[in-house]
N, C-alpha and C positions, 0 to 999 in steps of 0.2 A: 555389660551392666553389672554392677556389684550390688549385693544386698545392702540396704540402708539400716544400720544398727542404731536404734533409737531407744533410750530408756523411757520407761513409762512416764516419769515425771517431766521429761523434756520434750515429749512428742508434740508437734504442731497440732493445731485444732483439726486440720483436715484429716490427719492420720487417726486422731481420736474418733472422728466421725466415721471413717472407713473401717478401721480395725475394731473399734470398740464403740458400741456393744455389738454391732451387726455381725462382724466376723470374729471378734474376740470370743463371743459365746460359743461359736462353732469350734474354735481352737480348743477351748476348755472341754468341750464335749469329746473331741478327739483325744485329748490328754487323759481324760477319765477312763478311756477304753484301751489305752496303749498296753496296759499290763495284762489285759485279757488276751489269751492266746488260745485258739486263733481269733482274730478280730471278726466279730459277727456284724455283717451289714445290717441285719434286722435291728439290732440294738441301736446302731447309729441313726437309722431312719426314725426310730421311735423317739430318741432324744432330740433329733432335729425338729420333729413336729411339735415338741414341747417348748421349743424356744419362743420367747415373747416376740410379738410383732414389732420389729425394729424398722426405723425409717432410714434407708440408705442415702448416700449423698445424692444431690440433685444431678451432678454430672453423670453418675452411674446410670440413673434413670434415663437421662437424655440419650446416652450412648446405646444402651440396650434397646430402647424403643426405636431409635433412628436406624440402627444396624440390624434390627430384628433378631436379637439373641434370645435363645430359649433359656428357661430357668437353669438348666444344666450348664449351658455355655456361660451364663452369667456367673455361676458359682465357680467355674474354672477360672474365669477372669479374676474373681476375688481371691481365689487360692493363689494365683500367680502374683497378684498385687500384694497379698500378705507376705509372700516370700521376700519381696523387695522392702517392705515397710516394717517387718518385725523379725528380729534376729532369731527368735525362738522357733520360727517355722522350719529352719534348716534342721534343727534337732528333732522336731516332730516328724519331718519327712523321713529322716534316717531311721527313727525308731519304728515308724509304721511300715516302712518298706524293707526293714530287716538288715540294715548295715549302713556304715558311714559313706559308702560309695554312692548312695542314692539320697543325698541330702537336698533334694530338689523335687518340685512337683512333677508328676508324670501323668500321662493319660490313664495308665493303669491305676494309679492312686485315685484319680478323679472318679473313675468308674466304680472303684471299691467303696469310696466314702460318700460321694455326692448323690442326692436323689435324682430320679428321672434321667439316669444316664443313657446315652445313645451313641453308638459308634459313629454316626454321620457327623457328629460335632467336629471331628478332626479331618474331614475330607477337605480337599483344596477349595471347593466351592462353598463350603459352610462359612458363616460369618467370621469365625475366629481367624481363619487363615486367609479368606478372600480379602478381608479388610486389613489384614496384617496387624491384628490386635495382639496376637501372641506369636512367638517365634519358637520353632522346634529345633532344639540343638542336635548335635551329632550323637548318634547312638546306633547300636546294632539292630535294635528292634524299635519300631515306631512307638509302641505302647510304653516302652521304658526310656524313651528319649526325653531329655529335659524340656520342660515347658517354661517359657520366660515371657513375661509381659513386654510388649513393645514400649520403648522409652517414651514415645510421644503419648501413647495411651495412658501410661502411668501418670505423666504430668497432667494430662487432661482430667483424669479422675481426681487428682489433687487440687484442681481448680486453676491450673496454669494453662490457659488456652493459647495456642500459637500454631502457626502453620508448620507442618512437618518439614524438616531440614532438606528432604529430597525434593520438595516443591519450591523452596525459597530460591529466588533467582530465575525460576521458570514462569511461575504464575504470580501475577500482581493484582491487587485490588483495583477496581475501576469504578469511579464514582460519576454520578450524573454531571455532565458538563453544561455548556451553554444551552439556553432555552431553545427549543425547536420551534420552527414556524408551524402554522396549522397543518399544512400538507404532510410534514414530517411527523407531527404528533399523531396524525391519523394512522400513519404507518406503524408507529410504536404501539398504538392501541390494537391494531390488527395482529401484531406479534403477540401481545399479551393475551388476546382472545384465542389465538391458535393454541397457546400453551394450556389455557383453561380447557379448551375442547378436547385436546389430546392428552391431558394430564402430564404435560411436559415432555411427551415422547417424540413429538415432531421436531426435527432439526430445522431451524430457521436460517436461511442463507440470505444475507444482505450483500448485494453486489452493485458495483458501479458507484459513482459519486465520490465523495471525499471520505477517507477513513475515519476522520474525527466525527463526521456526521453519523456514520454507521455506528460508531461506538456510542454516541449520544442517544441514538434511537434504541439501541439495545439496553442502555442504562435506564432510559425512561420506561421501557417495557418492563424491566425488572422491578423498577420502583412501583409500577402499577400493580404488580403481583406481590409486592412485599418481600422480594428476595434480593440477595446480594449478587454483585457481578464481579467476576475476575477475568483477567485476560491472559492468554498464552500466545506468544508469537510463534507462528507455524515453523519458522526457520530454527527454532530451538527444540522442536520435538525430537526426542531420541530415536535413532534408527535401529538400534539393537532390540530384538524382541523382548529380552528380559527387562531392559530398561523401560521399554514401552509398557510392559505389564505392570511394572512398579508405579509408573506415572498414573496409569488408569486406576489401579486399586487405591492409591493414596488420594488422588483427586476425588474419586467417587465417595470415599469415606469423608473427606473434607466437605464436599457438597451436601451430603446427607446431614452432617452434624451442624453445619452453619446455614443451611437453607440457601444454597448459592447456585448460580449458573456460571457457565464458562463461555467466553468469547474467544474463538480461534481467529487471530489476525493473520491473514495470508498475504498481506501486501508485500512483505519483504522476502517471500519465498521465491527463490530463483527458479526459472523454468528448467534450467539444466540440472537442478538438484533432484534427480529422480528418486533417489533413496529416501529423501525426506518427504517428497510428494507422496510416495507410496505409504510411508509411515503415517502421513496425515489422513489418507483414506482409511487405513486400518483403525486409526484412532476414532474417526467419525463413525465408522460402522460399528465399533464395539462399545463406545462410551454410553453409559446410562446417565440419565438426568437431563437437565435443561441445558441445551447447547445452541450457540449461535456461531455461524461461520461468516466471517467478514472478508470479502475479497473484491478486487477490481472487476474481475470477470467471473462468470458463473463456473463453478466447479461441479462436475457431474459425479454423484455418488450413487451407485446402483442399489446397494443393499440397505438403504435406510430411508424411511419416510422423510421427505424434505419439502419445506415451503420456501420457494425462491422469490424474493422481493427485490425489485430494482429501485435503488435509491436515487432520487432525482434532486437537482438543486431546487432551492425555493423558486416559486413561480415569479414572473416579472413583477406582479403586483405585490407579492410578499417582500421581494427585494426592495422595491420602491418604498414600502412602509418602513423598513429598517433603515434605509438610507436617509429618509426624511427625519427620522428620530436622531440619527447620528449628526446630520448637518445642522439640525435645529429647525423645528417646525415654524419658529418665529422668523426665520430668514425669509425675506420676500420671495426670492427665487429658488427656495428649497426644492419645490416640486420640479422645476425645470432642470436643476442640477441632478436630481435623482433620476429623472428620465434619461438624461445624457449618459450617466454612468451605467444604468441598467441596460441601455441599448447596446453598449459595447462590452461590458464585463458581466460574466455570469458567476457570481460569488456566493459562497455560503454565508450564513449569518455571522459566524465567528470571524470570518475574514473581513467582513464589512465593519464589525466592531473594532477589529484590530487596526484597520485603516483609520477609523474615526478617532481611536485613542492617540494617534500621532499628532492630533491637534491642528491639522491643516485647515486654513480658512478659505484659501483661494481655490477655485474650481480646477485650475491647472495642477496645483499641488496634489489634490485628491486624485485626479486622473493619473498622474505619474506614480502615486503611491499604489494605485490599483495595478498598474503595469508591473511594478516590482513584486507585488504579492502573488501574481500569477506565474512568475518565472520558474520557480523551482521544479515543477512537474515537467515543463518542457525542456529544461536544461539537460535532463537525462536522455532525451529522445532526439534532439535536434540541435543544430549549432545556431546560436543567436548572433546576429550581425548588428553591431552598433552603427547606425547610419547618421551622417550629418549632410548627406547629399541633398541638393536642391534642384529645382527645375533648370537653373542656369548651368548645372554641371552636365546636363543631358543634351547631346547634340544628335538629333535624329530628324527625319523629315516631319513636316507639320502635321500630316494626317495621323501619323503614329503618336505624335505629341498630343494631339487633340483626343485621341482614343484613351490615352493614359489619364488625361484630365477628366474624362467621362467616368472612368473607373473610380477615381477619387471621389467624384461627386456622388456616385451611387453608394459608396461606403458611408459618406457623411450623411446622406439624406435617406438612408434605409428606413429609419423609424418613421419619418414624416410620410413617405410614400406608402409603406406597407401597413403601418398602424393608423396614423392620423387620417390619411386619405383612403384607407380601407382596401388598397389593392392587394395586400397580402392574403386576404381571405379568398380571393378569386384565383390564386395560383394553385395549380394541381401538383406542381413540383416544389422542391425546397426553395427557400428564399436566399440561399447563399450566392455569393458573387464569385464566379470562377473565370479564370483567364489563362490563355496559352500565349507565352512569349516564345516566338520561333525566330531563328536566325543563326548565322555563323558565330563561332566563338569570338568573344571580345566586342560584339556589336552593341552592347549596352543592356542586355536582358536583366542581369543581376542589378546593375546600376539603376535601372528603371524601378525595380522593386524597392531598392533603398530610398529612392526619391519619394515613392508613394508612402513608405513607412514613416519617413521624416515629416512629410506633409500632413499625414493623418495622426501623427504622434502615437504610433503603435509599434510594438515590438515586431521584429522581423526574424523569422527562423528559416533556416535552409535544411532541407531533407534530401539526401541523395537517394533517389528511388532505386538505383541499382543495388544499394546496400540494404534496402528494405525488402526487395523481392527475394523470396526464399524458394528453394527447390522443394521444400516440404509442403505438402498440401495443407492449406488453411493457415500457414504461418504468416504469409504476406498480409492476409486480411487482418490477422491479429496485430501485426506490427502497425498497420495503418490505423486501426481502431485506437491504439494507444496514443498515437500522435494526435489524432483529431480530438479525442476525449480530453487530453491535456490542453490542447490549444483552445478549446471551447471556453475555458475560464476567462481568458483575456481577449478573445477575438483577434489574436495576433495574425499578422500576414505570414502565411506559410508558403514557401517556395519549394516545389518538388522538382529537383533537377534531374536531367536524364530521363525525361518522360518516355522516350522510346524504349526504355528497358521494360516498360509495362504495357505501353500503348501501341506496340508494333502491329502491323496489319494482321488481321486474323487469318490464319490458315485453316484448312479443313480440319474439323474436330475429329481426331482419330482415337484419342484415349482420354482417360480421366484427367490427366494433367492439362490437356488442351481445354477441357471444359472448365476446370478450376481457374485457369489463367484468365478466361473470359469473365468468370465470376469475380475475380479480383479486380479487374478493370471496372466492371459495373459497380462494385462496392466503392471503389475510390471515387467514381463520378457521383454516386449517390451521396457520399459523405461531403463532397465538394458542394453539391447543390444544397445540402441542408446546413452546411457550416455557417455560423453566424458572423464569420470574418471573411477575409479575402484569401482565396486559395489560388496559387499561380503554378502552372506547369511550364517548364522550360525545355526546349529541345533544339538541337542543331540540325535535325533532320525531319522537318515537318512532313515531307512527302512519304516518310516511312510510317506515319501514323494513320490509323484507321479512320476514315472519314465519318463512319457511322458514330463513332465515339466522339469525334470532334464536334459534331452537330449539337452535342449537349453542353459544350463550353460556351459561356455567354460572350466572352471577348476573345478574339484571336488577333494578336498584334505581331506583325511581321517586322523584324528588325533587319533592314538591308545592310549589306556591306557598304561602308561610307564611301561616297565618291570624293573627288579631289576637293570640291567646295566644302563638304562637311569635314573632311580631314583637316583642311586649313582652319576651319572654325574651332575644331577640337584643339589644334595647336595654339590658337590664339588665346583660348581660355585655360590652357593647361597649368600655367603658373599663377599663384596668388600675387597680388600687387607687391607684397613684401619680399618676394624672391628676386634677388639681384640677377639681371640678365643683360647680356649684350644685345645688340640689335639682331634679331633672329629673322632669317629668310623663310617666312611662312610658306611661300610658294614652293621653294625647294623642299621643305619638310613635307609638304602635302604630296610630293611626288612619290613618297614612300607608300606603297600600296599595302597598307596594314590597317587592322581594325583599331577601334578606339582603345581597347584594352592593351594592345601592344604599344600604342602611342603613350599611354600612361606609364608603362614600364620603362620605355626609353627616357621619358622626361624625368622620372624619378632617379634612374641610375645616373643620368647625366648630372643631375643636381648633386649627387654624392661625389662624383668625380670633381666637379667644380669646387665644392666645399673643401675637399681634401687638398686642392691646390691653392685655396684661399682666393679664388677668382669668381667673377660672375659666370653664370651658365652661358656658354657660347656654342657656336656651331661645331667646334672641334670636340667638345664634350658630347654633344648629341650624336656626332658621327661615331665616336667610339661606342657609345651606348647602343646605337642602331646596329652596328656590326655584331655586338654580342646578342642582341635580340634576334637578328636574322639567323645567326648560327644556331640559336635555340630552336628556331622554327625550321631549321634545315633548309633555309632558302639563301640564295646568293644575292649579295648587294652589288649590283653591276658597277662597272668602272664609270659609266656615264653618271650614275647617281652619286658615286663617290666624288667624281670630278665636280659636280654641282655643289657639293658640300664644301670642297676646297676653294672653289671660286667664291662662295659666300663668305669664307673666312679671310679672303684676300691672299691665300697662298697659291 
């Protein structure tokens, strides 16, 4: 930073206020005594006391009061400010300190000239250095090192208030967003009351729910206290100790001067980023001032008083009220529409208004818009399956078909039975609908889930349990919690494949890993029971599952390997009416002892072969496709079966 040389006649008003007359008179006092050798501190003090009572700039008062500067520290600050604002200060410093090589303020000069001097003013924890108001230049001895005012501080005193450049890009202002529902307003009031009771020393942690709602709760609490709110994304926290120290000092200075609080948004912080997670803990433990931690899951901080609050979605009644205002209370069936939406979707106020802003009038359009709104959170955790399958695509025995229709009926009528008819109040367990689909690969388990999703007009997500299960204690439960928490918004159908990866028969508990494995299974079952949608487990090995756990599943549907009659029916339905086919021998095709999934593969591959030849699908194409499928299965297609195909083609 260079000295700002300004002539008296052209000085801006803020410099006139700072340098003249408050500091200008002090400069003249020093000038009057320069020619006295040696300089007598007593004379300077007497002249200082004789100075008239001057009113310093308002910014100086605010800074000194907020950062708790002593009178001596205040005068050091003014001395350094004068160096930047008045060219004559360099000459004065040289004259007083005995040479041109010391044409700058030093701590030695301050101790000699300024009243109430104390050595502690230059310690690292004293305000001048702690808040980085002044900078100490290079020098052989501390007392003779140059003192320079921080650039931000100089501009602040001059009336140009802005955020320090080291904070720009890290910390952003956050204003109050969408209005909260009463239950969330009560949470904001609790946060504000906590700050009042603890004088802002207690860290408030808001966890769970939606990040936007957590921000709005924090913003509302700050509004109640009359303070500003800024946000720092935890994934941007510096990991180097020196950079973290800079961030702490500069933010605490900013917070004191602007009466502000900080919200740490931890949602984007990756679990694998241990360096930044450790930096986050250090930041929380060391930071002074009003602080809010926002995260999906609770973060445990040992060395800081903390109030942990779980953020819930608006209650069903609160959501209904918002929905009716969005739909239009004048619409005759507004209440019924709201009931249907609330029974399936668990949305925040902002999301409901966002759906309403799209201007859909028909109930089906509102329903589909809600499905779209709830997808982003699930997309990062599971694979969504677009389904157009219907009951006619599913070929299974009638008892299994009837059980699937009962599952669909329970999902549709959940609100009627549990709420309207009052049976939900009598249930000691959760009201979720859980099912196990068991059977060999390709027998229709996933297809059945697709049929249910299409029938109920719900999204379908597939989760491979073998990829969710972790060897690290507690990680499996955390992974499952993320899936269910995200799925709760839309009540999607969630299919957990490879259930035997977690639900294998319990062996004797011999160590902590065995105990945690059983806890993970219990947690999954508990979440399935309380889940507001339909949760389905699939397995190829039902006999490998523990019966004690299976008793807690509401529906168990066994998908058998299709017999010849069912295989023939699958072949009969396999091609749409628009697909050109020759006369196919369904009886011969049914002799292939394969599951429905394999039949679909053969039919599709045969269609590509026929299309490439420009011919209708015939038995020769199906034979070639069947040979490829059998090779994939490492099974032999017998000569008898091949002969049957050839007979069917007339060869």
